[in-house]
HTML snippet that shows the backbone in 3Dmol.js (N, CA, C, O; Angstrom):
<script src="https://3Dmol.org/build/3Dmol-min.js"></script>
<div id="view" style="width:600px;height:400px;position:relative"></div>
<script>
const pdb = `
ATOM      1  N   MET A   1      13.988   8.238   8.872  1.00  0.00           N
ATOM      2  CA  MET A   1      13.101   9.448   9.244  1.00  0.00           C
ATOM      3  C   MET A   1      12.585   8.095   9.744  1.00  0.00           C
ATOM      4  O   MET A   1      12.367   6.929   9.419  1.00  0.00           O
ATOM      5  N   THR A   2      12.518   9.140  10.913  1.00  0.00           N
ATOM      6  CA  THR A   2      11.142   8.805  11.447  1.00  0.00           C
ATOM      7  C   THR A   2       9.570   9.351  11.309  1.00  0.00           C
ATOM      8  O   THR A   2       9.180  10.378  10.755  1.00  0.00           O
ATOM      9  N   ARG A   3       8.667   8.143  12.116  1.00  0.00           N
ATOM     10  CA  ARG A   3       7.221   8.993  10.959  1.00  0.00           C
ATOM     11  C   ARG A   3       6.580  10.250  11.680  1.00  0.00           C
ATOM     12  O   ARG A   3       5.567  10.704  11.147  1.00  0.00           O
ATOM     13  N   ASP A   4       7.118  10.957  12.995  1.00  0.00           N
ATOM     14  CA  ASP A   4       7.428  11.849  13.100  1.00  0.00           C
ATOM     15  C   ASP A   4       8.250  13.179  12.431  1.00  0.00           C
ATOM     16  O   ASP A   4       7.606  14.227  12.463  1.00  0.00           O
ATOM     17  N   GLN A   5       9.730  13.248  11.774  1.00  0.00           N
ATOM     18  CA  GLN A   5      10.667  13.619  11.256  1.00  0.00           C
ATOM     19  C   GLN A   5       9.639  14.237   9.337  1.00  0.00           C
ATOM     20  O   GLN A   5       9.871  15.131   8.523  1.00  0.00           O
ATOM     21  N   LEU A   6       8.477  13.049   9.446  1.00  0.00           N
ATOM     22  CA  LEU A   6       8.090  12.688   7.597  1.00  0.00           C
ATOM     23  C   LEU A   6       6.497  14.250   7.938  1.00  0.00           C
ATOM     24  O   LEU A   6       5.709  14.579   7.052  1.00  0.00           O
ATOM     25  N   LYS A   7       6.498  14.722   9.058  1.00  0.00           N
ATOM     26  CA  LYS A   7       5.220  14.924   9.240  1.00  0.00           C
ATOM     27  C   LYS A   7       4.155  14.665   8.100  1.00  0.00           C
ATOM     28  O   LYS A   7       4.158  15.499   7.195  1.00  0.00           O
ATOM     29  N   LEU A   8       3.108  13.473   8.002  1.00  0.00           N
ATOM     30  CA  LEU A   8       2.751  12.789   7.984  1.00  0.00           C
ATOM     31  C   LEU A   8       0.751  13.560   7.869  1.00  0.00           C
ATOM     32  O   LEU A   8      -0.124  13.325   8.701  1.00  0.00           O
ATOM     33  N   ASP A   9       0.667  14.022   7.203  1.00  0.00           N
ATOM     34  CA  ASP A   9      -0.858  13.979   6.628  1.00  0.00           C
ATOM     35  C   ASP A   9      -1.981  12.812   7.502  1.00  0.00           C
ATOM     36  O   ASP A   9      -2.745  13.074   8.431  1.00  0.00           O
ATOM     37  N   ALA A  10      -1.836  12.015   7.092  1.00  0.00           N
ATOM     38  CA  ALA A  10      -2.554  10.373   7.190  1.00  0.00           C
ATOM     39  C   ALA A  10      -1.403   9.757   7.471  1.00  0.00           C
ATOM     40  O   ALA A  10      -0.320   9.955   6.921  1.00  0.00           O
ATOM     41  N   TRP A  11      -1.642   9.019   8.319  1.00  0.00           N
ATOM     42  CA  TRP A  11      -1.150   7.621   8.303  1.00  0.00           C
ATOM     43  C   TRP A  11      -2.492   6.168   7.983  1.00  0.00           C
ATOM     44  O   TRP A  11      -3.426   6.076   8.780  1.00  0.00           O
ATOM     45  N   LEU A  12      -2.451   5.776   7.509  1.00  0.00           N
ATOM     46  CA  LEU A  12      -3.441   4.965   7.144  1.00  0.00           C
ATOM     47  C   LEU A  12      -2.393   3.143   7.081  1.00  0.00           C
ATOM     48  O   LEU A  12      -1.799   2.513   6.207  1.00  0.00           O
ATOM     49  N   ARG A  13      -2.745   2.922   8.830  1.00  0.00           N
ATOM     50  CA  ARG A  13      -2.109   1.788   9.631  1.00  0.00           C
ATOM     51  C   ARG A  13      -3.029   0.167   8.220  1.00  0.00           C
ATOM     52  O   ARG A  13      -2.637  -0.612   7.351  1.00  0.00           O
ATOM     53  N   ASP A  14      -4.237   0.533   8.861  1.00  0.00           N
ATOM     54  CA  ASP A  14      -5.480  -0.352   8.018  1.00  0.00           C
ATOM     55  C   ASP A  14      -5.286  -0.853   6.886  1.00  0.00           C
ATOM     56  O   ASP A  14      -5.448  -2.023   6.538  1.00  0.00           O
ATOM     57  N   ILE A  15      -4.685   0.659   5.869  1.00  0.00           N
ATOM     58  CA  ILE A  15      -4.358  -0.964   4.029  1.00  0.00           C
ATOM     59  C   ILE A  15      -2.891  -0.908   4.499  1.00  0.00           C
ATOM     60  O   ILE A  15      -2.058  -0.297   3.830  1.00  0.00           O
ATOM     61  N   ALA A  16      -2.494  -1.678   5.897  1.00  0.00           N
ATOM     62  CA  ALA A  16      -0.944  -2.297   4.755  1.00  0.00           C
ATOM     63  C   ALA A  16      -1.402  -3.536   5.293  1.00  0.00           C
ATOM     64  O   ALA A  16      -2.208  -3.829   6.176  1.00  0.00           O
ATOM     65  N   PRO A  17      -0.242  -4.562   4.070  1.00  0.00           N
ATOM     66  CA  PRO A  17      -0.605  -5.289   4.382  1.00  0.00           C
ATOM     67  C   PRO A  17      -0.556  -6.962   5.768  1.00  0.00           C
ATOM     68  O   PRO A  17       0.558  -7.233   6.218  1.00  0.00           O
ATOM     69  N   SER A  18      -1.803  -7.858   6.250  1.00  0.00           N
ATOM     70  CA  SER A  18      -0.559  -8.457   7.528  1.00  0.00           C
ATOM     71  C   SER A  18      -0.365  -8.592   7.942  1.00  0.00           C
ATOM     72  O   SER A  18      -1.478  -8.822   8.414  1.00  0.00           O
ATOM     73  N   ASP A  19       0.564  -8.943   9.082  1.00  0.00           N
ATOM     74  CA  ASP A  19       1.708  -9.639   9.413  1.00  0.00           C
ATOM     75  C   ASP A  19       1.452 -10.789   8.176  1.00  0.00           C
ATOM     76  O   ASP A  19       1.830 -10.518   7.036  1.00  0.00           O
ATOM     77  N   GLU A  20       0.847 -11.972   8.449  1.00  0.00           N
ATOM     78  CA  GLU A  20       0.925 -13.445   7.389  1.00  0.00           C
ATOM     79  C   GLU A  20       1.627 -13.376   6.519  1.00  0.00           C
ATOM     80  O   GLU A  20       2.730 -13.842   6.235  1.00  0.00           O
ATOM     81  N   VAL A  21       0.168 -12.070   5.597  1.00  0.00           N
ATOM     82  CA  VAL A  21       1.319 -11.944   4.198  1.00  0.00           C
ATOM     83  C   VAL A  21       2.307 -11.426   4.453  1.00  0.00           C
ATOM     84  O   VAL A  21       2.826 -11.494   3.339  1.00  0.00           O
ATOM     85  N   ARG A  22       3.096 -10.886   5.122  1.00  0.00           N
ATOM     86  CA  ARG A  22       4.676  -9.377   5.248  1.00  0.00           C
ATOM     87  C   ARG A  22       5.702 -10.461   5.445  1.00  0.00           C
ATOM     88  O   ARG A  22       6.796 -10.494   4.881  1.00  0.00           O
ATOM     89  N   ARG A  23       5.162 -11.493   6.449  1.00  0.00           N
ATOM     90  CA  ARG A  23       6.177 -12.426   6.214  1.00  0.00           C
ATOM     91  C   ARG A  23       5.746 -13.266   5.608  1.00  0.00           C
ATOM     92  O   ARG A  23       5.095 -13.561   6.610  1.00  0.00           O
ATOM     93  N   TRP A  24       5.403 -14.100   4.798  1.00  0.00           N
ATOM     94  CA  TRP A  24       5.278 -14.707   3.918  1.00  0.00           C
ATOM     95  C   TRP A  24       6.103 -15.124   2.815  1.00  0.00           C
ATOM     96  O   TRP A  24       6.624 -16.144   2.365  1.00  0.00           O
ATOM     97  N   PHE A  25       5.921 -13.046   2.409  1.00  0.00           N
ATOM     98  CA  PHE A  25       6.649 -12.631   0.946  1.00  0.00           C
ATOM     99  C   PHE A  25       8.000 -12.137   1.797  1.00  0.00           C
ATOM    100  O   PHE A  25       8.987 -11.866   1.114  1.00  0.00           O
ATOM    101  N   GLY A  26       8.118 -11.983   3.495  1.00  0.00           N
ATOM    102  CA  GLY A  26       9.280 -11.874   3.009  1.00  0.00           C
ATOM    103  C   GLY A  26      10.819 -11.269   2.389  1.00  0.00           C
ATOM    104  O   GLY A  26      11.979 -11.603   2.626  1.00  0.00           O
ATOM    105  N   HIS A  27      10.138 -10.094   1.377  1.00  0.00           N
ATOM    106  CA  HIS A  27      10.503  -9.601   0.767  1.00  0.00           C
ATOM    107  C   HIS A  27      11.554 -10.007  -1.000  1.00  0.00           C
ATOM    108  O   HIS A  27      12.492  -9.611  -1.693  1.00  0.00           O
ATOM    109  N   ASP A  28      10.743 -10.798  -0.924  1.00  0.00           N
ATOM    110  CA  ASP A  28      11.927 -12.104  -1.527  1.00  0.00           C
ATOM    111  C   ASP A  28      10.980 -11.622  -3.389  1.00  0.00           C
ATOM    112  O   ASP A  28       9.784 -11.336  -3.453  1.00  0.00           O
ATOM    113  N   PRO A  29      11.772 -11.660  -4.414  1.00  0.00           N
ATOM    114  CA  PRO A  29      11.207 -10.717  -5.710  1.00  0.00           C
ATOM    115  C   PRO A  29      10.983 -12.150  -6.154  1.00  0.00           C
ATOM    116  O   PRO A  29      11.012 -12.406  -7.357  1.00  0.00           O
ATOM    117  N   SER A  30      10.800 -12.935  -5.412  1.00  0.00           N
ATOM    118  CA  SER A  30      10.441 -14.570  -6.143  1.00  0.00           C
ATOM    119  C   SER A  30       9.283 -14.229  -5.839  1.00  0.00           C
ATOM    120  O   SER A  30       8.638 -14.278  -6.887  1.00  0.00           O
ATOM    121  N   ARG A  31       8.657 -13.920  -5.042  1.00  0.00           N
ATOM    122  CA  ARG A  31       7.553 -14.091  -4.875  1.00  0.00           C
ATOM    123  C   ARG A  31       6.707 -12.927  -4.478  1.00  0.00           C
ATOM    124  O   ARG A  31       6.019 -12.884  -3.458  1.00  0.00           O
ATOM    125  N   TRP A  32       6.830 -11.909  -5.447  1.00  0.00           N
ATOM    126  CA  TRP A  32       6.416 -10.880  -5.801  1.00  0.00           C
ATOM    127  C   TRP A  32       5.352 -10.225  -6.241  1.00  0.00           C
ATOM    128  O   TRP A  32       4.983  -9.053  -6.158  1.00  0.00           O
ATOM    129  N   SER A  33       4.514 -12.111  -7.186  1.00  0.00           N
ATOM    130  CA  SER A  33       3.465 -12.074  -8.401  1.00  0.00           C
ATOM    131  C   SER A  33       2.309 -11.965  -7.422  1.00  0.00           C
ATOM    132  O   SER A  33       1.234 -11.369  -7.492  1.00  0.00           O
ATOM    133  N   GLU A  34       3.052 -12.980  -6.177  1.00  0.00           N
ATOM    134  CA  GLU A  34       1.838 -13.490  -5.628  1.00  0.00           C
ATOM    135  C   GLU A  34       1.748 -13.344  -4.178  1.00  0.00           C
ATOM    136  O   GLU A  34       1.017 -13.898  -3.357  1.00  0.00           O
ATOM    137  N   PHE A  35       2.629 -12.503  -4.065  1.00  0.00           N
ATOM    138  CA  PHE A  35       2.749 -10.968  -3.284  1.00  0.00           C
ATOM    139  C   PHE A  35       1.547 -10.043  -3.172  1.00  0.00           C
ATOM    140  O   PHE A  35       0.912  -9.723  -2.167  1.00  0.00           O
ATOM    141  N   GLY A  36       1.335  -9.581  -4.835  1.00  0.00           N
ATOM    142  CA  GLY A  36       0.698  -8.563  -5.128  1.00  0.00           C
ATOM    143  C   GLY A  36      -0.584  -9.722  -4.762  1.00  0.00           C
ATOM    144  O   GLY A  36      -0.964  -9.831  -3.597  1.00  0.00           O
ATOM    145  N   LYS A  37      -1.223 -10.596  -5.915  1.00  0.00           N
ATOM    146  CA  LYS A  37      -2.890 -10.862  -5.328  1.00  0.00           C
ATOM    147  C   LYS A  37      -3.322 -11.494  -3.767  1.00  0.00           C
ATOM    148  O   LYS A  37      -4.449 -11.922  -3.520  1.00  0.00           O
ATOM    149  N   ARG A  38      -2.285 -11.460  -2.861  1.00  0.00           N
ATOM    150  CA  ARG A  38      -2.375 -12.092  -1.573  1.00  0.00           C
ATOM    151  C   ARG A  38      -2.766 -10.776  -0.999  1.00  0.00           C
ATOM    152  O   ARG A  38      -3.896 -10.664  -0.525  1.00  0.00           O
ATOM    153  N   TYR A  39      -1.804  -9.599  -0.994  1.00  0.00           N
ATOM    154  CA  TYR A  39      -2.123  -7.942   0.047  1.00  0.00           C
ATOM    155  C   TYR A  39      -3.925  -8.055  -1.658  1.00  0.00           C
ATOM    156  O   TYR A  39      -5.004  -8.616  -1.849  1.00  0.00           O
ATOM    157  N   ARG A  40      -3.164  -7.264  -2.186  1.00  0.00           N
ATOM    158  CA  ARG A  40      -4.645  -6.651  -3.286  1.00  0.00           C
ATOM    159  C   ARG A  40      -6.612  -7.613  -2.645  1.00  0.00           C
ATOM    160  O   ARG A  40      -7.761  -7.202  -2.476  1.00  0.00           O
ATOM    161  N   GLN A  41      -5.916  -8.914  -2.525  1.00  0.00           N
ATOM    162  CA  GLN A  41      -7.740  -9.593  -1.354  1.00  0.00           C
ATOM    163  C   GLN A  41      -7.949  -8.907  -0.213  1.00  0.00           C
ATOM    164  O   GLN A  41      -9.111  -8.634   0.087  1.00  0.00           O
ATOM    165  N   GLU A  42      -7.032  -8.562   0.506  1.00  0.00           N
ATOM    166  CA  GLU A  42      -7.171  -8.119   1.510  1.00  0.00           C
ATOM    167  C   GLU A  42      -7.465  -6.592   1.360  1.00  0.00           C
ATOM    168  O   GLU A  42      -8.029  -5.902   2.208  1.00  0.00           O
ATOM    169  N   LEU A  43      -6.893  -6.080  -0.113  1.00  0.00           N
ATOM    170  CA  LEU A  43      -7.402  -5.097  -0.111  1.00  0.00           C
ATOM    171  C   LEU A  43      -9.077  -4.789  -0.066  1.00  0.00           C
ATOM    172  O   LEU A  43     -10.023  -4.301   0.551  1.00  0.00           O
ATOM    173  N   ARG A  44      -8.955  -4.971  -0.367  1.00  0.00           N
ATOM    174  CA  ARG A  44     -10.859  -5.842  -0.852  1.00  0.00           C
ATOM    175  C   ARG A  44     -11.515  -6.091   0.678  1.00  0.00           C
ATOM    176  O   ARG A  44     -12.745  -6.098   0.664  1.00  0.00           O
ATOM    177  N   GLU A  45     -10.911  -6.292   1.963  1.00  0.00           N
ATOM    178  CA  GLU A  45     -11.445  -6.868   2.838  1.00  0.00           C
ATOM    179  C   GLU A  45     -12.216  -5.366   3.863  1.00  0.00           C
ATOM    180  O   GLU A  45     -12.221  -4.225   3.402  1.00  0.00           O
ATOM    181  N   GLY A  46     -12.774  -5.705   5.193  1.00  0.00           N
ATOM    182  CA  GLY A  46     -12.718  -4.866   5.863  1.00  0.00           C
ATOM    183  C   GLY A  46     -13.194  -3.182   5.444  1.00  0.00           C
ATOM    184  O   GLY A  46     -13.969  -2.689   4.624  1.00  0.00           O
ATOM    185  N   ARG A  47     -12.255  -2.644   6.508  1.00  0.00           N
ATOM    186  CA  ARG A  47     -12.593  -1.272   5.554  1.00  0.00           C
ATOM    187  C   ARG A  47     -11.651  -0.199   5.022  1.00  0.00           C
ATOM    188  O   ARG A  47     -11.680   1.017   5.212  1.00  0.00           O
ATOM    189  N   GLN A  48     -10.309  -1.387   3.888  1.00  0.00           N
ATOM    190  CA  GLN A  48      -9.452  -0.533   2.845  1.00  0.00           C
ATOM    191  C   GLN A  48     -10.404  -0.457   0.943  1.00  0.00           C
ATOM    192  O   GLN A  48     -10.200  -0.068  -0.207  1.00  0.00           O
ATOM    193  N   PRO A  49     -11.195  -0.974   1.588  1.00  0.00           N
ATOM    194  CA  PRO A  49     -11.503  -0.119   0.127  1.00  0.00           C
ATOM    195  C   PRO A  49     -11.905   0.905   0.023  1.00  0.00           C
ATOM    196  O   PRO A  49     -11.700   1.494  -1.038  1.00  0.00           O
ATOM    197  N   GLU A  50     -12.838   1.714   1.351  1.00  0.00           N
ATOM    198  CA  GLU A  50     -13.156   2.733   1.634  1.00  0.00           C
ATOM    199  C   GLU A  50     -11.941   3.596   2.092  1.00  0.00           C
ATOM    200  O   GLU A  50     -11.842   4.757   1.693  1.00  0.00           O
ATOM    201  N   LEU A  51     -11.060   3.070   2.884  1.00  0.00           N
ATOM    202  CA  LEU A  51      -9.783   3.796   3.399  1.00  0.00           C
ATOM    203  C   LEU A  51      -9.468   4.534   1.959  1.00  0.00           C
ATOM    204  O   LEU A  51      -9.563   5.740   1.729  1.00  0.00           O
ATOM    205  N   LEU A  52      -8.884   3.003   0.631  1.00  0.00           N
ATOM    206  CA  LEU A  52      -8.544   3.350  -0.910  1.00  0.00           C
ATOM    207  C   LEU A  52      -9.208   4.053  -1.728  1.00  0.00           C
ATOM    208  O   LEU A  52      -8.499   4.422  -2.664  1.00  0.00           O
ATOM    209  N   GLN A  53     -10.588   4.511  -1.805  1.00  0.00           N
ATOM    210  CA  GLN A  53     -11.035   5.438  -2.335  1.00  0.00           C
ATOM    211  C   GLN A  53     -10.233   6.624  -1.948  1.00  0.00           C
ATOM    212  O   GLN A  53      -9.219   7.152  -2.404  1.00  0.00           O
ATOM    213  N   ASP A  54     -11.300   6.948  -0.611  1.00  0.00           N
ATOM    214  CA  ASP A  54     -10.635   8.339   0.121  1.00  0.00           C
ATOM    215  C   ASP A  54      -9.087   8.559  -0.263  1.00  0.00           C
ATOM    216  O   ASP A  54      -8.829   9.695  -0.663  1.00  0.00           O
ATOM    217  N   LEU A  55      -7.756   7.421  -0.189  1.00  0.00           N
ATOM    218  CA  LEU A  55      -7.002   7.963  -1.270  1.00  0.00           C
ATOM    219  C   LEU A  55      -7.183   8.104  -2.688  1.00  0.00           C
ATOM    220  O   LEU A  55      -7.190   9.051  -3.474  1.00  0.00           O
ATOM    221  N   ALA A  56      -7.328   6.867  -2.763  1.00  0.00           N
ATOM    222  CA  ALA A  56      -7.657   8.042  -4.196  1.00  0.00           C
ATOM    223  C   ALA A  56      -7.911   9.175  -4.724  1.00  0.00           C
ATOM    224  O   ALA A  56      -7.330   9.655  -5.697  1.00  0.00           O
ATOM    225  N   GLU A  57      -9.483  10.034  -3.625  1.00  0.00           N
ATOM    226  CA  GLU A  57     -10.063  10.736  -4.280  1.00  0.00           C
ATOM    227  C   GLU A  57      -8.941  11.970  -3.730  1.00  0.00           C
ATOM    228  O   GLU A  57      -9.010  13.138  -4.112  1.00  0.00           O
ATOM    229  N   ARG A  58      -8.057  11.520  -2.898  1.00  0.00           N
ATOM    230  CA  ARG A  58      -6.361  12.486  -2.568  1.00  0.00           C
ATOM    231  C   ARG A  58      -5.802  12.838  -3.275  1.00  0.00           C
ATOM    232  O   ARG A  58      -5.270  13.938  -3.420  1.00  0.00           O
ATOM    233  N   ALA A  59      -5.817  11.478  -4.186  1.00  0.00           N
ATOM    234  CA  ALA A  59      -4.534  11.819  -5.088  1.00  0.00           C
ATOM    235  C   ALA A  59      -5.478  12.054  -6.416  1.00  0.00           C
ATOM    236  O   ALA A  59      -4.603  12.121  -7.280  1.00  0.00           O
ATOM    237  N   ALA A  60      -6.263  12.159  -6.849  1.00  0.00           N
ATOM    238  CA  ALA A  60      -6.681  12.604  -7.627  1.00  0.00           C
ATOM    239  C   ALA A  60      -6.557  14.543  -7.635  1.00  0.00           C
ATOM    240  O   ALA A  60      -6.335  15.330  -8.555  1.00  0.00           O
ATOM    241  N   SER A  61      -6.803  14.731  -6.251  1.00  0.00           N
ATOM    242  CA  SER A  61      -7.427  16.371  -6.097  1.00  0.00           C
ATOM    243  C   SER A  61      -5.736  17.033  -5.503  1.00  0.00           C
ATOM    244  O   SER A  61      -5.647  17.923  -4.658  1.00  0.00           O
ATOM    245  N   GLY A  62      -4.527  16.355  -6.173  1.00  0.00           N
ATOM    246  CA  GLY A  62      -3.609  16.620  -5.592  1.00  0.00           C
ATOM    247  C   GLY A  62      -2.340  15.559  -4.903  1.00  0.00           C
ATOM    248  O   GLY A  62      -2.492  14.775  -3.965  1.00  0.00           O
ATOM    249  N   THR A  63      -1.233  15.787  -5.593  1.00  0.00           N
ATOM    250  CA  THR A  63      -0.241  14.779  -4.501  1.00  0.00           C
ATOM    251  C   THR A  63      -0.425  13.951  -3.505  1.00  0.00           C
ATOM    252  O   THR A  63      -0.616  14.171  -2.309  1.00  0.00           O
ATOM    253  N   VAL A  64      -0.337  12.804  -4.211  1.00  0.00           N
ATOM    254  CA  VAL A  64       0.519  12.318  -2.215  1.00  0.00           C
ATOM    255  C   VAL A  64       0.877  11.264  -2.432  1.00  0.00           C
ATOM    256  O   VAL A  64       0.406  10.303  -3.041  1.00  0.00           O
ATOM    257  N   THR A  65       1.789  11.465  -1.884  1.00  0.00           N
ATOM    258  CA  THR A  65       3.398  10.049  -1.083  1.00  0.00           C
ATOM    259  C   THR A  65       3.557   9.186  -0.718  1.00  0.00           C
ATOM    260  O   THR A  65       3.992   9.143   0.433  1.00  0.00           O
ATOM    261  N   LEU A  66       3.331   8.023  -1.394  1.00  0.00           N
ATOM    262  CA  LEU A  66       2.951   7.451   0.124  1.00  0.00           C
ATOM    263  C   LEU A  66       4.735   6.296   0.366  1.00  0.00           C
ATOM    264  O   LEU A  66       5.754   6.267  -0.324  1.00  0.00           O
ATOM    265  N   VAL A  67       4.463   5.760   1.264  1.00  0.00           N
ATOM    266  CA  VAL A  67       5.624   5.606   2.257  1.00  0.00           C
ATOM    267  C   VAL A  67       5.711   4.418   3.150  1.00  0.00           C
ATOM    268  O   VAL A  67       4.757   3.989   3.800  1.00  0.00           O
ATOM    269  N   TYR A  68       7.123   3.821   3.144  1.00  0.00           N
ATOM    270  CA  TYR A  68       6.627   1.804   3.119  1.00  0.00           C
ATOM    271  C   TYR A  68       8.805   2.640   3.741  1.00  0.00           C
ATOM    272  O   TYR A  68       9.595   3.573   3.598  1.00  0.00           O
ATOM    273  N   GLY A  69       8.520   1.026   4.539  1.00  0.00           N
ATOM    274  CA  GLY A  69       9.375   0.652   5.431  1.00  0.00           C
ATOM    275  C   GLY A  69      11.021  -0.202   4.495  1.00  0.00           C
ATOM    276  O   GLY A  69      12.190  -0.189   4.880  1.00  0.00           O
ATOM    277  N   ALA A  70      10.569  -0.682   3.540  1.00  0.00           N
ATOM    278  CA  ALA A  70      10.778  -2.074   3.046  1.00  0.00           C
ATOM    279  C   ALA A  70      12.448  -0.605   2.281  1.00  0.00           C
ATOM    280  O   ALA A  70      12.442   0.626   2.282  1.00  0.00           O
ATOM    281  N   ARG A  71      13.299  -1.387   1.894  1.00  0.00           N
ATOM    282  CA  ARG A  71      14.412  -0.830   0.961  1.00  0.00           C
ATOM    283  C   ARG A  71      14.184  -1.332  -0.284  1.00  0.00           C
ATOM    284  O   ARG A  71      14.963  -0.876  -1.121  1.00  0.00           O
ATOM    285  N   ASP A  72      13.194  -2.301  -0.797  1.00  0.00           N
ATOM    286  CA  ASP A  72      13.114  -2.612  -1.620  1.00  0.00           C
ATOM    287  C   ASP A  72      12.567  -1.371  -3.230  1.00  0.00           C
ATOM    288  O   ASP A  72      11.361  -1.566  -3.384  1.00  0.00           O
ATOM    289  N   GLU A  73      12.936  -0.600  -4.006  1.00  0.00           N
ATOM    290  CA  GLU A  73      11.508   0.511  -4.119  1.00  0.00           C
ATOM    291  C   GLU A  73      10.949  -0.107  -5.170  1.00  0.00           C
ATOM    292  O   GLU A  73       9.807   0.334  -5.302  1.00  0.00           O
ATOM    293  N   GLN A  74      11.202  -0.923  -5.986  1.00  0.00           N
ATOM    294  CA  GLN A  74       9.860  -2.132  -6.602  1.00  0.00           C
ATOM    295  C   GLN A  74       9.351  -3.015  -6.284  1.00  0.00           C
ATOM    296  O   GLN A  74       8.912  -3.702  -7.206  1.00  0.00           O
ATOM    297  N   HIS A  75       9.095  -3.543  -4.799  1.00  0.00           N
ATOM    298  CA  HIS A  75       9.129  -5.325  -5.011  1.00  0.00           C
ATOM    299  C   HIS A  75       8.508  -4.911  -2.994  1.00  0.00           C
ATOM    300  O   HIS A  75       9.110  -5.271  -1.982  1.00  0.00           O
ATOM    301  N   ASN A  76       7.057  -4.009  -3.060  1.00  0.00           N
ATOM    302  CA  ASN A  76       6.689  -3.460  -1.841  1.00  0.00           C
ATOM    303  C   ASN A  76       5.632  -3.161  -0.877  1.00  0.00           C
ATOM    304  O   ASN A  76       6.366  -2.583  -0.075  1.00  0.00           O
ATOM    305  N   ASN A  77       4.353  -3.101  -0.274  1.00  0.00           N
ATOM    306  CA  ASN A  77       3.166  -3.028  -0.716  1.00  0.00           C
ATOM    307  C   ASN A  77       2.629  -1.259  -0.844  1.00  0.00           C
ATOM    308  O   ASN A  77       1.518  -0.975  -0.398  1.00  0.00           O
ATOM    309  N   ALA A  78       3.485  -0.184  -1.461  1.00  0.00           N
ATOM    310  CA  ALA A  78       3.714   1.327  -1.256  1.00  0.00           C
ATOM    311  C   ALA A  78       2.835   0.825  -3.197  1.00  0.00           C
ATOM    312  O   ALA A  78       1.610   0.807  -3.315  1.00  0.00           O
ATOM    313  N   VAL A  79       3.888   0.461  -4.532  1.00  0.00           N
ATOM    314  CA  VAL A  79       3.523  -0.159  -5.440  1.00  0.00           C
ATOM    315  C   VAL A  79       2.568  -0.420  -5.678  1.00  0.00           C
ATOM    316  O   VAL A  79       1.883   0.370  -6.327  1.00  0.00           O
ATOM    317  N   VAL A  80       1.914  -2.005  -5.152  1.00  0.00           N
ATOM    318  CA  VAL A  80       0.376  -2.469  -4.399  1.00  0.00           C
ATOM    319  C   VAL A  80      -0.013  -1.510  -4.748  1.00  0.00           C
ATOM    320  O   VAL A  80      -0.128  -1.374  -5.966  1.00  0.00           O
ATOM    321  N   ILE A  81      -0.604   0.205  -3.376  1.00  0.00           N
ATOM    322  CA  ILE A  81      -0.962   0.729  -3.756  1.00  0.00           C
ATOM    323  C   ILE A  81      -1.520   1.491  -5.130  1.00  0.00           C
ATOM    324  O   ILE A  81      -2.467   1.509  -5.915  1.00  0.00           O
ATOM    325  N   ARG A  82      -0.517   1.969  -4.904  1.00  0.00           N
ATOM    326  CA  ARG A  82      -0.224   3.357  -6.099  1.00  0.00           C
ATOM    327  C   ARG A  82      -0.485   2.244  -7.496  1.00  0.00           C
ATOM    328  O   ARG A  82      -0.441   3.047  -8.428  1.00  0.00           O
ATOM    329  N   GLU A  83      -0.755   0.707  -8.196  1.00  0.00           N
ATOM    330  CA  GLU A  83      -1.251   0.180  -8.952  1.00  0.00           C
ATOM    331  C   GLU A  83      -2.688   0.497  -9.042  1.00  0.00           C
ATOM    332  O   GLU A  83      -3.397   0.931  -9.950  1.00  0.00           O
ATOM    333  N   VAL A  84      -3.075  -0.142  -6.822  1.00  0.00           N
ATOM    334  CA  VAL A  84      -4.596  -0.385  -7.267  1.00  0.00           C
ATOM    335  C   VAL A  84      -5.400   1.393  -7.227  1.00  0.00           C
ATOM    336  O   VAL A  84      -6.454   1.717  -7.773  1.00  0.00           O
ATOM    337  N   ILE A  85      -4.523   2.224  -6.444  1.00  0.00           N
ATOM    338  CA  ILE A  85      -4.978   3.515  -7.145  1.00  0.00           C
ATOM    339  C   ILE A  85      -5.496   4.393  -8.379  1.00  0.00           C
ATOM    340  O   ILE A  85      -6.508   4.890  -8.874  1.00  0.00           O
ATOM    341  N   GLU A  86      -3.673   4.198  -8.589  1.00  0.00           N
ATOM    342  CA  GLU A  86      -4.473   3.895 -10.674  1.00  0.00           C
ATOM    343  C   GLU A  86      -5.609   3.684 -11.450  1.00  0.00           C
ATOM    344  O   GLU A  86      -6.359   4.373 -12.141  1.00  0.00           O
ATOM    345  N   GLU A  87      -5.459   2.031 -10.986  1.00  0.00           N
ATOM    346  CA  GLU A  87      -6.864   1.399 -11.829  1.00  0.00           C
ATOM    347  C   GLU A  87      -8.060   1.539 -10.711  1.00  0.00           C
ATOM    348  O   GLU A  87      -8.391   0.577 -10.019  1.00  0.00           O
ATOM    349  N   MET A  88      -8.483   2.423 -10.637  1.00  0.00           N
ATOM    350  CA  MET A  88      -9.747   3.094  -8.890  1.00  0.00           C
ATOM    351  C   MET A  88      -9.829   4.520  -9.697  1.00  0.00           C
ATOM    352  O   MET A  88     -10.673   5.271  -9.209  1.00  0.00           O
ATOM    353  N   ALA A  89      -8.993   5.151 -11.050  1.00  0.00           N
ATOM    354  CA  ALA A  89      -9.211   5.679 -11.108  1.00  0.00           C
ATOM    355  C   ALA A  89      -9.045   5.882 -12.458  1.00  0.00           C
ATOM    356  O   ALA A  89      -8.771   7.032 -12.803  1.00  0.00           O
ATOM    357  N   SER A  90      -9.188   4.682 -13.649  1.00  0.00           N
ATOM    358  CA  SER A  90      -9.183   4.311 -14.924  1.00  0.00           C
ATOM    359  C   SER A  90     -10.331   4.635 -15.201  1.00  0.00           C
ATOM    360  O   SER A  90     -10.765   4.459 -16.339  1.00  0.00           O
TER     361      SER A  90
END
`;
const viewer = $3Dmol.createViewer("view");
viewer.addModel(pdb, "pdb");
viewer.setStyle({}, {cartoon: {color: "spectrum"}});
viewer.zoomTo();
viewer.render();
</script>
């Protein structure tokens, strides 16, 4: 699906993993643990904490659907974002 077809409320491009981390990971499940560490570090920098807080608040008051482009449902950036948001809520 295209972004237009999804009819998204928000597109938080700034919380996506950097090209460097994304390319290093290359969707290789054997690098998943390290990808999570590197990506979580990026999520602590710049505007990411503010954007994640907003996302966590939206999730606390309703349904949030995280969209990702990877074919692997278990090893992608949306999984890390979901985990971080869940940790913020507890």
